[in-house]
MOPAC internal coordinates of N, CA, C and O (Angstrom, degrees):
PM7 1SCF
backbone

  N    0.0000 0     0.00 0     0.00 0    0    0    0
  C    1.4494 1     0.00 0     0.00 0    1    0    0
  C    1.5309 1   108.47 1     0.00 0    2    1    0
  O    1.2310 1   120.98 1   -35.18 1    3    2    1
  N    1.3328 1   115.73 1   144.82 1    3    2    1
  C    1.4571 1   120.38 1   178.07 1    5    3    2
  C    1.5210 1   108.99 1  -146.96 1    6    5    3
  O    1.2310 1   120.63 1   -19.36 1    7    6    5
  N    1.3169 1   116.40 1   160.64 1    7    6    5
  C    1.4551 1   120.72 1   174.25 1    9    7    6
  C    1.5228 1   107.30 1   -76.81 1   10    9    7
  O    1.2310 1   119.92 1   -55.30 1   11   10    9
  N    1.3251 1   117.76 1   124.70 1   11   10    9
  C    1.4584 1   122.74 1  -178.82 1   13   11   10
  C    1.5238 1   111.03 1   -82.53 1   14   13   11
  O    1.2310 1   120.50 1   133.11 1   15   14   13
  N    1.3460 1   116.65 1   -46.89 1   15   14   13
  C    1.4616 1   119.28 1   176.39 1   17   15   14
  C    1.5199 1   110.72 1  -158.16 1   18   17   15
  O    1.2310 1   121.49 1   -18.72 1   19   18   17
  N    1.3162 1   114.75 1   161.28 1   19   18   17
  C    1.4554 1   124.37 1   174.61 1   21   19   18
  C    1.5232 1   105.99 1  -117.50 1   22   21   19
  O    1.2310 1   119.84 1   -43.22 1   23   22   21
  N    1.3366 1   117.91 1   136.78 1   23   22   21
  C    1.4575 1   121.13 1  -176.95 1   25   23   22
  C    1.5286 1   110.81 1  -112.12 1   26   25   23
  O    1.2310 1   121.03 1   -37.91 1   27   26   25
  N    1.3320 1   115.63 1   142.09 1   27   26   25
  C    1.4637 1   122.14 1   179.88 1   29   27   26
  C    1.5306 1   108.07 1  -129.43 1   30   29   27
  O    1.2310 1   120.37 1   -56.90 1   31   30   29
  N    1.3417 1   116.90 1   123.10 1   31   30   29
  C    1.4587 1   120.08 1   171.30 1   33   31   30
  C    1.5135 1   107.98 1   -72.81 1   34   33   31
  O    1.2310 1   120.15 1   -42.05 1   35   34   33
  N    1.3246 1   117.31 1   137.95 1   35   34   33
  C    1.4644 1   122.39 1  -174.96 1   37   35   34
  C    1.5219 1   111.55 1  -125.89 1   38   37   35
  O    1.2310 1   121.54 1   -32.15 1   39   38   37
  N    1.3306 1   114.66 1   147.85 1   39   38   37
  C    1.4692 1   120.80 1   169.19 1   41   39   38
  C    1.5256 1   108.93 1   -84.74 1   42   41   39
  O    1.2310 1   120.62 1   134.31 1   43   42   41
  N    1.3388 1   116.42 1   -45.69 1   43   42   41
  C    1.4622 1   122.38 1  -178.07 1   45   43   42
  C    1.5252 1   108.49 1  -118.57 1   46   45   43
  O    1.2310 1   121.18 1   -89.29 1   47   46   45
  N    1.3031 1   115.34 1    90.71 1   47   46   45
  C    1.4614 1   122.65 1  -174.88 1   49   47   46
  C    1.5276 1   111.91 1   -58.18 1   50   49   47
  O    1.2310 1   120.07 1   136.78 1   51   50   49
  N    1.3027 1   117.48 1   -43.22 1   51   50   49
  C    1.4701 1   120.76 1  -176.42 1   53   51   50
  C    1.5312 1   111.23 1   -68.64 1   54   53   51
  O    1.2310 1   119.98 1   140.14 1   55   54   53
  N    1.3227 1   117.64 1   -39.86 1   55   54   53
  C    1.4642 1   120.74 1   178.38 1   57   55   54
  C    1.5265 1   110.53 1   -64.11 1   58   57   55
  O    1.2310 1   120.44 1   138.29 1   59   58   57
  N    1.3177 1   116.77 1   -41.71 1   59   58   57
  C    1.4636 1   120.25 1   179.04 1   61   59   58
  C    1.5289 1   110.46 1   -66.13 1   62   61   59
  O    1.2310 1   120.00 1   139.87 1   63   62   61
  N    1.3199 1   117.61 1   -40.13 1   63   62   61
  C    1.4640 1   121.01 1   176.43 1   65   63   62
  C    1.5271 1   109.96 1   -58.94 1   66   65   63
  O    1.2310 1   120.37 1   134.32 1   67   66   65
  N    1.3082 1   116.90 1   -45.68 1   67   66   65
  C    1.4785 1   120.71 1   179.38 1   69   67   66
  C    1.5244 1   111.39 1   -61.36 1   70   69   67
  O    1.2310 1   119.95 1   138.31 1   71   70   69
  N    1.3191 1   117.70 1   -41.69 1   71   70   69
  C    1.4695 1   121.99 1   179.72 1   73   71   70
  C    1.5256 1   110.84 1   -58.40 1   74   73   71
  O    1.2310 1   120.44 1   128.23 1   75   74   73
  N    1.3244 1   116.77 1   -51.77 1   75   74   73
  C    1.4714 1   120.13 1  -175.67 1   77   75   74
  C    1.5301 1   112.33 1   -73.12 1   78   77   75
  O    1.2310 1   119.52 1   150.07 1   79   78   77
  N    1.3172 1   118.53 1   -29.93 1   79   78   77
  C    1.4668 1   118.86 1   175.42 1   81   79   78
  C    1.5261 1   110.50 1   -73.79 1   82   81   79
  O    1.2310 1   120.20 1   138.92 1   83   82   81
  N    1.3315 1   117.22 1   -41.08 1   83   82   81
  C    1.4660 1   121.14 1  -177.17 1   85   83   82
  C    1.5303 1   112.46 1   -69.00 1   86   85   83
  O    1.2310 1   119.82 1   128.01 1   87   86   85
  N    1.3195 1   117.95 1   -51.99 1   87   86   85
  C    1.4630 1   121.22 1  -172.21 1   89   87   86
  C    1.5236 1   113.91 1   -85.85 1   90   89   87
  O    1.2310 1   119.72 1   155.68 1   91   90   89
  N    1.3277 1   118.15 1   -24.32 1   91   90   89
  C    1.4619 1   120.62 1  -174.92 1   93   91   90
  C    1.5249 1   113.09 1  -121.71 1   94   93   91
  O    1.2310 1   120.04 1  -171.48 1   95   94   93
  N    1.3172 1   117.53 1     8.52 1   95   94   93
  C    1.4605 1   122.31 1   179.95 1   97   95   94
  C    1.5268 1   112.85 1    52.94 1   98   97   95
  O    1.2310 1   120.61 1  -148.18 1   99   98   97
  N    1.3169 1   116.44 1    31.82 1   99   98   97
  C    1.4620 1   120.10 1   177.58 1  101   99   98
  C    1.5242 1   108.81 1   -71.15 1  102  101   99
  O    1.2310 1   121.03 1   -36.24 1  103  102  101
  N    1.2976 1   115.63 1   143.76 1  103  102  101
  C    1.4650 1   122.09 1   176.17 1  105  103  102
  C    1.5247 1   107.74 1  -101.90 1  106  105  103
  O    1.2310 1   120.74 1   -45.23 1  107  106  105
  N    1.3153 1   116.19 1   134.77 1  107  106  105
  C    1.4599 1   121.05 1  -176.62 1  109  107  106
  C    1.5183 1   111.49 1  -103.73 1  110  109  107
  O    1.2310 1   121.25 1   -34.54 1  111  110  109
  N    1.3159 1   115.21 1   145.46 1  111  110  109
  C    1.4562 1   119.40 1   169.13 1  113  111  110
  C    1.5254 1   107.73 1   -80.34 1  114  113  111
  O    1.2310 1   119.94 1    -2.07 1  115  114  113
  N    1.3255 1   117.71 1   177.93 1  115  114  113
  C    1.4537 1   121.17 1   172.66 1  117  115  114
  C    1.5282 1   108.37 1   -69.38 1  118  117  115
  O    1.2310 1   121.01 1   -30.43 1  119  118  117
  N    1.3071 1   115.68 1   149.57 1  119  118  117
  C    1.4617 1   120.04 1  -179.25 1  121  119  118
  C    1.5306 1   109.74 1   -60.97 1  122  121  119
  O    1.2310 1   121.21 1   -46.44 1  123  122  121
  N    1.3300 1   115.28 1   133.56 1  123  122  121
  C    1.4636 1   121.54 1   172.46 1  125  123  122
  C    1.5176 1   107.15 1   -96.92 1  126  125  123
  O    1.2310 1   120.53 1   -44.23 1  127  126  125
  N    1.3214 1   116.59 1   135.77 1  127  126  125
  C    1.4598 1   120.58 1   177.96 1  129  127  126
  C    1.5194 1   110.31 1  -133.89 1  130  129  127
  O    1.2310 1   121.21 1   -44.19 1  131  130  129
  N    1.3343 1   115.30 1   135.81 1  131  130  129
  C    1.4535 1   122.53 1   172.15 1  133  131  130
  C    1.5246 1   105.63 1  -122.44 1  134  133  131
  O    1.2310 1   120.80 1   -84.22 1  135  134  133
  N    1.3271 1   116.08 1    95.78 1  135  134  133
  C    1.4666 1   120.62 1  -173.62 1  137  135  134
  C    1.5281 1   112.65 1   -65.79 1  138  137  135
  O    1.2310 1   119.45 1   150.89 1  139  138  137
  N    1.3169 1   118.66 1   -29.11 1  139  138  137
  C    1.4636 1   119.79 1  -179.72 1  141  139  138
  C    1.5296 1   111.72 1   -68.12 1  142  141  139
  O    1.2310 1   120.13 1   153.00 1  143  142  141
  N    1.3380 1   117.35 1   -27.00 1  143  142  141
  C    1.4680 1   121.22 1   177.90 1  145  143  142
  C    1.5310 1   112.35 1  -102.64 1  146  145  143
  O    1.2310 1   120.10 1   173.39 1  147  146  145
  N    1.3237 1   117.41 1    -6.61 1  147  146  145
  C    1.4587 1   120.08 1  -176.44 1  149  147  146
  C    1.5179 1   111.65 1    67.01 1  150  149  147
  O    1.2310 1   120.67 1  -145.60 1  151  150  149
  N    1.3382 1   116.33 1    34.40 1  151  150  149
  C    1.4663 1   122.83 1  -174.31 1  153  151  150
  C    1.5175 1   110.16 1  -110.83 1  154  153  151
  O    1.2310 1   120.99 1   -41.98 1  155  154  153
  N    1.3436 1   115.71 1   138.02 1  155  154  153
  C    1.4588 1   123.29 1   175.83 1  157  155  154
  C    1.5161 1   107.82 1  -138.31 1  158  157  155
  O    1.2310 1   120.44 1   -32.40 1  159  158  157
  N    1.3474 1   116.77 1   147.60 1  159  158  157
  C    1.4655 1   118.66 1   178.21 1  161  159  158
  C    1.5176 1   111.80 1  -157.64 1  162  161  159
  O    1.2310 1   122.11 1   -19.65 1  163  162  161
  N    1.3195 1   113.56 1   160.35 1  163  162  161
  C    1.4587 1   123.50 1   169.90 1  165  163  162
  C    1.5180 1   107.25 1  -129.88 1  166  165  163
  O    1.2310 1   120.63 1   -37.09 1  167  166  165
  N    1.3267 1   116.40 1   142.91 1  167  166  165
  C    1.4548 1   121.20 1   166.94 1  169  167  166
  C    1.5187 1   107.73 1  -101.08 1  170  169  167
  O    1.2310 1   120.80 1   -55.33 1  171  170  169
  N    1.3253 1   116.08 1   124.67 1  171  170  169
  C    1.4533 1   123.39 1   179.76 1  173  171  170
  C    1.5199 1   107.73 1  -101.81 1  174  173  171
  O    1.2310 1   120.31 1   -59.75 1  175  174  173
  N    1.3344 1   117.01 1   120.25 1  175  174  173
  C    1.4541 1   121.57 1  -178.22 1  177  175  174
  C    1.5224 1   109.43 1  -103.23 1  178  177  175
  O    1.2310 1   121.16 1   -55.04 1  179  178  177
  N    1.3153 1   115.39 1   124.96 1  179  178  177
  C    1.4597 1   122.67 1   178.79 1  181  179  178
  C    1.5216 1   109.23 1   -91.89 1  182  181  179
  O    1.2310 1   120.69 1   -14.18 1  183  182  181
  N    1.3251 1   116.28 1   165.82 1  183  182  181
  C    1.4648 1   120.08 1   179.13 1  185  183  182
  C    1.5270 1   111.03 1   -61.96 1  186  185  183
  O    1.2310 1   120.18 1   149.78 1  187  186  185
  N    1.3326 1   117.26 1   -30.22 1  187  186  185
  C    1.4556 1   121.85 1  -178.02 1  189  187  186
  C    1.5252 1   108.57 1  -152.07 1  190  189  187
  O    1.2310 1   120.20 1   -35.65 1  191  190  189
  N    1.3068 1   117.21 1   144.35 1  191  190  189
  C    1.4589 1   120.43 1   175.85 1  193  191  190
  C    1.5115 1   112.71 1    97.80 1  194  193  191
  O    1.2310 1   120.69 1     9.90 1  195  194  193
  N    1.3458 1   116.28 1  -170.10 1  195  194  193
  C    1.4625 1   119.96 1  -177.03 1  197  195  194
  C    1.5246 1   112.26 1   -70.90 1  198  197  195
  O    1.2310 1   121.51 1   -21.25 1  199  198  197
  N    1.3256 1   114.72 1   158.75 1  199  198  197
  C    1.4593 1   120.41 1   175.28 1  201  199  198
  C    1.5307 1   108.89 1   -83.55 1  202  201  199
  O    1.2310 1   121.20 1   -13.62 1  203  202  201
  N    1.3319 1   115.31 1   166.38 1  203  202  201
  C    1.4618 1   122.22 1   175.05 1  205  203  202
  C    1.5215 1   106.81 1  -117.46 1  206  205  203
  O    1.2310 1   120.61 1   -53.96 1  207  206  205
  N    1.3259 1   116.45 1   126.04 1  207  206  205
  C    1.4605 1   120.40 1   174.88 1  209  207  206
  C    1.5230 1   107.66 1  -100.70 1  210  209  207
  O    1.2310 1   120.81 1   -61.10 1  211  210  209
  N    1.3136 1   116.06 1   118.90 1  211  210  209
  C    1.4547 1   122.15 1   174.92 1  213  211  210
  C    1.5184 1   107.10 1   -96.64 1  214  213  211
  O    1.2310 1   120.43 1   -54.55 1  215  214  213
  N    1.3354 1   116.78 1   125.45 1  215  214  213
  C    1.4654 1   120.43 1  -172.36 1  217  215  214
  C    1.5247 1   110.48 1  -129.12 1  218  217  215
  O    1.2310 1   121.63 1   -30.65 1  219  218  217
  N    1.3165 1   114.48 1   149.35 1  219  218  217
  C    1.4563 1   121.55 1   175.21 1  221  219  218
  C    1.5234 1   107.68 1  -142.72 1  222  221  219
  O    1.2310 1   120.81 1   -44.59 1  223  222  221
  N    1.3349 1   116.05 1   135.41 1  223  222  221
  C    1.4598 1   120.29 1   177.28 1  225  223  222
  C    1.5186 1   107.84 1  -146.44 1  226  225  223
  O    1.2310 1   121.11 1   -44.40 1  227  226  225
  N    1.3169 1   115.49 1   135.60 1  227  226  225
  C    1.4580 1   121.57 1  -174.40 1  229  227  226
  C    1.5283 1   113.35 1   -54.16 1  230  229  227
  O    1.2310 1   119.52 1   146.87 1  231  230  229
  N    1.3254 1   118.52 1   -33.13 1  231  230  229
  C    1.4611 1   121.36 1  -174.64 1  233  231  230
  C    1.5324 1   113.99 1   -87.66 1  234  233  231
  O    1.2310 1   119.52 1   175.78 1  235  234  233
  N    1.3380 1   118.52 1    -4.22 1  235  234  233
  C    1.4661 1   120.70 1  -178.50 1  237  235  234
  C    1.5231 1   109.02 1   -79.75 1  238  237  235
  O    1.2310 1   121.00 1   -49.71 1  239  238  237
  N    1.3148 1   115.68 1   130.29 1  239  238  237
  C    1.4572 1   121.68 1  -178.45 1  241  239  238
  C    1.5250 1   111.30 1   -75.58 1  242  241  239
  O    1.2310 1   120.90 1   -34.34 1  243  242  241
  N    1.3190 1   115.89 1   145.66 1  243  242  241
  C    1.4575 1   121.67 1   175.79 1  245  243  242
  C    1.5210 1   108.21 1   -85.25 1  246  245  243
  O    1.2310 1   120.56 1   -49.79 1  247  246  245
  N    1.3145 1   116.53 1   130.21 1  247  246  245
  C    1.4631 1   121.70 1  -178.08 1  249  247  246
  C    1.5205 1   110.49 1   -66.99 1  250  249  247
  O    1.2310 1   121.09 1   -44.10 1  251  250  249
  N    1.3178 1   115.53 1   135.90 1  251  250  249
  C    1.4625 1   121.39 1   176.00 1  253  251  250
  C    1.5197 1   110.51 1  -101.21 1  254  253  251
  O    1.2310 1   120.23 1  -173.08 1  255  254  253
  N    1.3371 1   117.16 1     6.92 1  255  254  253
  C    1.4627 1   121.33 1  -175.96 1  257  255  254
  C    1.5266 1   111.04 1   -67.18 1  258  257  255
  O    1.2310 1   120.93 1   -35.86 1  259  258  257
  N    1.3098 1   115.84 1   144.14 1  259  258  257
  C    1.4616 1   122.78 1   172.15 1  261  259  258
  C    1.5259 1   107.09 1   -67.63 1  262  261  259
  O    1.2310 1   119.64 1   -47.53 1  263  262  261
  N    1.3323 1   118.29 1   132.47 1  263  262  261
  C    1.4668 1   120.95 1  -174.35 1  265  263  262
  C    1.5278 1   113.17 1   -78.98 1  266  265  263
  O    1.2310 1   119.31 1   165.67 1  267  266  265
  N    1.3166 1   118.93 1   -14.33 1  267  266  265
  C    1.4575 1   120.22 1  -174.10 1  269  267  266
  C    1.5339 1   113.99 1   -83.70 1  270  269  267
  O    1.2310 1   118.54 1   136.93 1  271  270  269
  N    1.3341 1   120.39 1   -43.07 1  271  270  269
  C    1.4705 1   117.72 1   174.63 1  273  271  270
  C    1.5268 1   109.73 1   -70.40 1  274  273  271
  O    1.2310 1   120.30 1   -27.76 1  275  274  273
  N    1.3052 1   117.03 1   152.24 1  275  274  273
  C    1.4646 1   121.83 1   176.64 1  277  275  274
  C    1.5225 1   109.25 1   -92.55 1  278  277  275
  O    1.2310 1   120.38 1   -32.53 1  279  278  277
  N    1.3281 1   116.88 1   147.47 1  279  278  277
  C    1.4559 1   123.74 1   178.66 1  281  279  278
  C    1.5226 1   108.96 1  -128.36 1  282  281  279
  O    1.2310 1   120.28 1   -16.56 1  283  282  281
  N    1.3193 1   117.06 1   163.44 1  283  282  281
  C    1.4540 1   119.73 1   175.67 1  285  283  282
  C    1.5197 1   109.59 1   -67.06 1  286  285  283
  O    1.2310 1   121.19 1   -20.97 1  287  286  285
  N    1.3068 1   115.34 1   159.03 1  287  286  285
  C    1.4640 1   120.89 1  -177.40 1  289  287  286
  C    1.5140 1   109.61 1   110.48 1  290  289  287
  O    1.2310 1   120.22 1    10.39 1  291  290  289
  N    1.3097 1   117.19 1  -169.61 1  291  290  289
  C    1.4542 1   120.47 1   179.08 1  293  291  290
  C    1.5198 1   109.26 1   -60.93 1  294  293  291
  O    1.2310 1   120.57 1   -47.31 1  295  294  293
  N    1.3296 1   116.52 1   132.69 1  295  294  293
  C    1.4616 1   120.98 1  -172.45 1  297  295  294
  C    1.5293 1   113.50 1   -99.95 1  298  297  295
  O    1.2310 1   120.12 1   138.02 1  299  298  297
  N    1.3281 1   117.38 1   -41.98 1  299  298  297
  C    1.4615 1   120.38 1  -176.73 1  301  299  298
  C    1.5162 1   109.78 1  -166.29 1  302  301  299
  O    1.2310 1   121.68 1    -8.97 1  303  302  301
  N    1.3192 1   114.39 1   171.03 1  303  302  301
  C    1.4548 1   121.76 1   170.35 1  305  303  302
  C    1.5247 1   105.54 1  -118.48 1  306  305  303
  O    1.2310 1   119.92 1   -41.56 1  307  306  305
  N    1.3224 1   117.75 1   138.44 1  307  306  305
  C    1.4639 1   121.40 1  -176.72 1  309  307  306
  C    1.5275 1   109.94 1  -118.60 1  310  309  307
  O    1.2310 1   121.42 1   -42.18 1  311  310  309
  N    1.3333 1   114.90 1   137.82 1  311  310  309
  C    1.4589 1   122.51 1   178.18 1  313  311  310
  C    1.5179 1   108.26 1  -117.42 1  314  313  311
  O    1.2310 1   120.17 1   -53.66 1  315  314  313
  N    1.3147 1   117.28 1   126.34 1  315  314  313
  C    1.4573 1   122.10 1   175.37 1  317  315  314
  C    1.5201 1   108.61 1   -89.73 1  318  317  315
  O    1.2310 1   121.11 1   -55.19 1  319  318  317
  N    1.3481 1   115.49 1   124.81 1  319  318  317
  C    1.4644 1   119.98 1  -177.02 1  321  319  318
  C    1.5240 1   112.84 1  -111.96 1  322  321  319
  O    1.2310 1   120.10 1   179.06 1  323  322  321
  N    1.3368 1   117.42 1    -0.94 1  323  322  321
  C    1.4592 1   120.38 1   168.79 1  325  323  322
  C    1.5126 1   118.45 1   100.35 1  326  325  323
  O    1.2310 1   119.39 1   142.44 1  327  326  325
  N    1.3462 1   118.77 1   -37.56 1  327  326  325
  C    1.4662 1   119.39 1  -175.78 1  329  327  326
  C    1.5285 1   110.54 1  -141.89 1  330  329  327
  O    1.2310 1   121.41 1   -23.21 1  331  330  329
  N    1.3350 1   114.92 1   156.79 1  331  330  329
  C    1.4672 1   120.18 1   174.13 1  333  331  330
  C    1.5234 1   110.22 1   -59.24 1  334  333  331
  O    1.2310 1   120.66 1   137.46 1  335  334  333
  N    1.3235 1   116.34 1   -42.54 1  335  334  333
  C    1.4636 1   120.39 1  -178.29 1  337  335  334
  C    1.5283 1   110.90 1   -59.33 1  338  337  335
  O    1.2310 1   119.88 1   141.20 1  339  338  337
  N    1.3279 1   117.83 1   -38.80 1  339  338  337
  C    1.4666 1   121.27 1   179.93 1  341  339  338
  C    1.5306 1   110.34 1   -69.85 1  342  341  339
  O    1.2310 1   119.92 1   142.06 1  343  342  341
  N    1.3448 1   117.75 1   -37.94 1  343  342  341
  C    1.4678 1   120.49 1   175.52 1  345  343  342
  C    1.5273 1   109.14 1   -60.54 1  346  345  343
  O    1.2310 1   120.66 1   132.19 1  347  346  345
  N    1.3454 1   116.33 1   -47.81 1  347  346  345
  C    1.4684 1   121.05 1   179.29 1  349  347  346
  C    1.5301 1   111.10 1   -59.85 1  350  349  347
  O    1.2310 1   120.77 1   135.29 1  351  350  349
  N    1.3169 1   116.14 1   -44.71 1  351  350  349
  C    1.4677 1   121.54 1  -179.75 1  353  351  350
  C    1.5236 1   111.27 1   -61.05 1  354  353  351
  O    1.2310 1   120.85 1   134.46 1  355  354  353
  N    1.3351 1   115.98 1   -45.54 1  355  354  353
  C    1.4654 1   119.15 1  -179.10 1  357  355  354
  C    1.5215 1   111.28 1   -67.03 1  358  357  355
  O    1.2310 1   120.01 1   141.12 1  359  358  357
  N    1.3494 1   117.58 1   -38.88 1  359  358  357
  C    1.4693 1   120.35 1   177.73 1  361  359  358
  C    1.5271 1   109.69 1   -59.36 1  362  361  359
  O    1.2310 1   120.27 1   134.48 1  363  362  361
  N    1.3211 1   117.09 1   -45.52 1  363  362  361
  C    1.4657 1   121.29 1   179.17 1  365  363  362
  C    1.5308 1   110.94 1   -63.32 1  366  365  363
  O    1.2310 1   120.47 1   140.63 1  367  366  365
  N    1.3296 1   116.71 1   -39.37 1  367  366  365
  C    1.4645 1   120.74 1   179.71 1  369  367  366
  C    1.5257 1   110.73 1   -65.65 1  370  369  367
  O    1.2310 1   120.14 1   137.53 1  371  370  369
  N    1.3329 1   117.34 1   -42.47 1  371  370  369
  C    1.4697 1   119.99 1   177.08 1  373  371  370
  C    1.5249 1   110.31 1   -59.05 1  374  373  371
  O    1.2310 1   120.47 1   133.35 1  375  374  373
  N    1.3236 1   116.72 1   -46.65 1  375  374  373
  C    1.4620 1   121.02 1   179.87 1  377  375  374
  C    1.5242 1   110.24 1   -61.06 1  378  377  375
  O    1.2310 1   120.41 1   134.64 1  379  378  377
  N    1.3262 1   116.81 1   -45.36 1  379  378  377
  C    1.4757 1   121.24 1   179.30 1  381  379  378
  C    1.5318 1   112.04 1   -59.19 1  382  381  379
  O    1.2310 1   120.59 1   149.55 1  383  382  381
  N    1.3383 1   116.48 1   -30.45 1  383  382  381
  C    1.4661 1   120.86 1  -179.43 1  385  383  382
  C    1.5322 1   112.21 1   -93.12 1  386  385  383
  O    1.2310 1   120.09 1  -173.19 1  387  386  385
  N    1.3339 1   117.43 1     6.81 1  387  386  385
  C    1.4582 1   121.19 1   174.77 1  389  387  386
  C    1.5073 1   115.99 1    87.02 1  390  389  387
  O    1.2310 1   120.04 1  -167.76 1  391  390  389
  N    1.3279 1   117.53 1    12.24 1  391  390  389
  C    1.4621 1   119.93 1   177.68 1  393  391  390
  C    1.5157 1   109.88 1   -89.33 1  394  393  391
  O    1.2310 1   120.63 1   -33.08 1  395  394  393
  N    1.3197 1   116.41 1   146.92 1  395  394  393
  C    1.4513 1   121.38 1  -176.85 1  397  395  394
  C    1.5226 1   110.91 1   -85.67 1  398  397  395
  O    1.2310 1   121.18 1   -57.62 1  399  398  397
  N    1.3322 1   115.35 1   122.38 1  399  398  397
  C    1.4597 1   121.22 1   171.91 1  401  399  398
  C    1.5214 1   106.50 1   -92.40 1  402  401  399
  O    1.2310 1   120.50 1   -64.27 1  403  402  401
  N    1.3335 1   116.66 1   115.73 1  403  402  401
  C    1.4602 1   121.49 1  -175.82 1  405  403  402
  C    1.5184 1   112.93 1   -79.14 1  406  405  403
  O    1.2310 1   120.91 1   149.51 1  407  406  405
  N    1.3404 1   115.86 1   -30.49 1  407  406  405
  C    1.4615 1   119.06 1  -174.04 1  409  407  406
  C    1.5222 1   109.02 1  -157.08 1  410  409  407
  O    1.2310 1   121.35 1   -36.34 1  411  410  409
  N    1.3361 1   115.02 1   143.66 1  411  410  409
  C    1.4435 1   121.10 1   174.59 1  413  411  410
  C    1.5141 1   112.87 1    82.31 1  414  413  411
  O    1.2310 1   122.33 1    11.97 1  415  414  413
  N    1.3075 1   113.14 1  -168.03 1  415  414  413
  C    1.4568 1   129.76 1     3.34 1  417  415  414
  C    1.5353 1   111.59 1   -65.14 1  418  417  415
  O    1.2310 1   121.60 1   -37.47 1  419  418  417
  N    1.3232 1   114.55 1   142.53 1  419  418  417
  C    1.4648 1   120.65 1  -177.83 1  421  419  418
  C    1.5223 1   109.91 1  -165.01 1  422  421  419
  O    1.2310 1   121.69 1   -17.29 1  423  422  421
  N    1.3372 1   114.36 1   162.71 1  423  422  421
  C    1.4551 1   121.04 1   170.38 1  425  423  422
  C    1.5147 1   107.50 1   -85.76 1  426  425  423
  O    1.2310 1   120.01 1   -47.31 1  427  426  425
  N    1.3202 1   117.58 1   132.69 1  427  426  425
  C    1.4630 1   121.79 1   177.67 1  429  427  426
  C    1.5232 1   109.30 1   -92.04 1  430  429  427
  O    1.2310 1   120.84 1   -14.30 1  431  430  429
  N    1.3086 1   115.99 1   165.70 1  431  430  429
  C    1.4689 1   120.94 1   179.08 1  433  431  430
  C    1.5143 1   113.18 1   -64.99 1  434  433  431
  O    1.2310 1   119.93 1   158.00 1  435  434  433
  N    1.3334 1   117.74 1   -22.00 1  435  434  433
  C    1.4678 1   120.27 1   179.85 1  437  435  434
  C    1.5271 1   112.30 1   -99.26 1  438  437  435
  O    1.2310 1   120.61 1  -164.61 1  439  438  437
  N    1.3526 1   116.44 1    15.39 1  439  438  437
  C    1.4516 1   119.75 1   168.55 1  441  439  438
  C    1.5175 1   117.73 1    93.67 1  442  441  439
  O    1.2310 1   119.74 1  -167.12 1  443  442  441
  N    1.3191 1   118.10 1    12.88 1  443  442  441
  C    1.4586 1   120.65 1   177.13 1  445  443  442
  C    1.5247 1   110.24 1   -98.93 1  446  445  443
  O    1.2310 1   120.72 1   -39.58 1  447  446  445
  N    1.3265 1   116.22 1   140.42 1  447  446  445
  C    1.4644 1   120.37 1   166.16 1  449  447  446
  C    1.5096 1   104.70 1   -99.15 1  450  449  447
  O    1.2310 1   120.29 1   -59.89 1  451  450  449
  N    1.3269 1   117.05 1   120.11 1  451  450  449
  C    1.4580 1   119.68 1  -170.31 1  453  451  450
  C    1.5127 1   112.46 1  -151.24 1  454  453  451
  O    1.2310 1   121.81 1   -16.77 1  455  454  453
  N    1.3217 1   114.15 1   163.23 1  455  454  453
  C    1.4594 1   122.62 1   162.25 1  457  455  454
  C    1.5259 1   106.00 1  -133.29 1  458  457  455
  O    1.2310 1   121.06 1   -25.97 1  459  458  457
  N    1.3218 1   115.59 1   154.03 1  459  458  457
  C    1.4613 1   121.54 1   179.56 1  461  459  458
  C    1.5175 1   107.46 1  -120.65 1  462  461  459
  O    1.2310 1   120.78 1   -54.04 1  463  462  461
  N    1.3254 1   116.11 1   125.96 1  463  462  461
  C    1.4627 1   122.79 1  -178.45 1  465  463  462
  C    1.5245 1   108.86 1  -125.05 1  466  465  463
  O    1.2310 1   120.93 1   -25.43 1  467  466  465
  N    1.3279 1   115.82 1   154.57 1  467  466  465
  C    1.4556 1   120.45 1   172.38 1  469  467  466
  C    1.5222 1   109.16 1   -95.93 1  470  469  467
  O    1.2310 1   120.35 1   -49.19 1  471  470  469
  N    1.3383 1   116.94 1   130.81 1  471  470  469
  C    1.4675 1   119.75 1   175.38 1  473  471  470
  C    1.5351 1   108.45 1   -74.06 1  474  473  471
  O    1.2310 1   118.91 1     0.67 1  475  474  473
  N    1.3209 1   119.69 1  -179.33 1  475  474  473
  C    1.4663 1   120.57 1  -175.71 1  477  475  474
  C    1.5328 1   114.58 1   -58.05 1  478  477  475
  O    1.2310 1   120.29 1   157.56 1  479  478  477
  N    1.3330 1   117.06 1   -22.44 1  479  478  477
  C    1.4667 1   119.75 1  -179.42 1  481  479  478
  C    1.5180 1   111.68 1  -112.09 1  482  481  479
  O    1.2310 1   121.10 1  -158.19 1  483  482  481
  N    1.3115 1   115.51 1    21.81 1  483  482  481
  C    1.4607 1   125.17 1   170.55 1  485  483  482
  C    1.5232 1   113.92 1    69.21 1  486  485  483
  O    1.2310 1   120.30 1  -151.36 1  487  486  485
  N    1.3087 1   117.03 1    28.64 1  487  486  485
  C    1.4610 1   121.17 1   168.83 1  489  487  486
  C    1.5193 1   107.06 1   -82.64 1  490  489  487
  O    1.2310 1   120.31 1   -39.47 1  491  490  489
  N    1.3114 1   117.01 1   140.53 1  491  490  489
  C    1.4608 1   121.13 1   179.23 1  493  491  490
  C    1.5240 1   110.11 1   -77.83 1  494  493  491
  O    1.2310 1   121.19 1   -49.58 1  495  494  493
  N    1.3227 1   115.33 1   130.42 1  495  494  493
  C    1.4523 1   122.83 1   179.59 1  497  495  494
  C    1.5218 1   107.36 1  -126.70 1  498  497  495
  O    1.2310 1   120.65 1   -58.16 1  499  498  497
  N    1.3332 1   116.36 1   121.84 1  499  498  497
  C    1.4606 1   120.83 1   176.86 1  501  499  498
  C    1.5279 1   109.01 1   -96.57 1  502  501  499
  O    1.2310 1   121.44 1   -41.97 1  503  502  501
  N    1.3283 1   114.86 1   138.03 1  503  502  501
  C    1.4512 1   122.10 1   172.64 1  505  503  502
  C    1.5217 1   105.18 1  -112.27 1  506  505  503
  O    1.2310 1   119.98 1   -62.76 1  507  506  505
  N    1.3165 1   117.65 1   117.24 1  507  506  505
  C    1.4747 1   122.12 1  -174.79 1  509  507  506
  C    1.5312 1   110.35 1  -125.54 1  510  509  507
  O    1.2310 1   121.62 1   -18.67 1  511  510  509
  N    1.3508 1   114.51 1   161.33 1  511  510  509
  C    1.4592 1   119.53 1   174.39 1  513  511  510
  C    1.5091 1   106.24 1   -67.40 1  514  513  511
  O    1.2310 1   120.10 1   180.00 1  515  514  513

């Protein structure tokens, strides 16, 4: 058994697509649209691992939650990039592009070398070795 995909509700579908294609080399399918439901989505395919489904629907509420405290539920998505140097490089690239790095790069107590960044819609994304 494996995880096939992870889905993220989006406010700005195109901006999120650009983020995941630019920083993670994800390949996108053509946009799917269901006009009767006001639903649009892209499937982002990574070189390895599960896909990411970016979704937008007119009736989905925008979260008013503060992004800094943690809440129960899905916490983050993590991408393994292979080396400490690549984690450092990506952290610097996120900062250069105006994205907020919340933590790291650093070694964690449970043995990960990681940085944590917020994507354009403030979802937590971990970059790990």
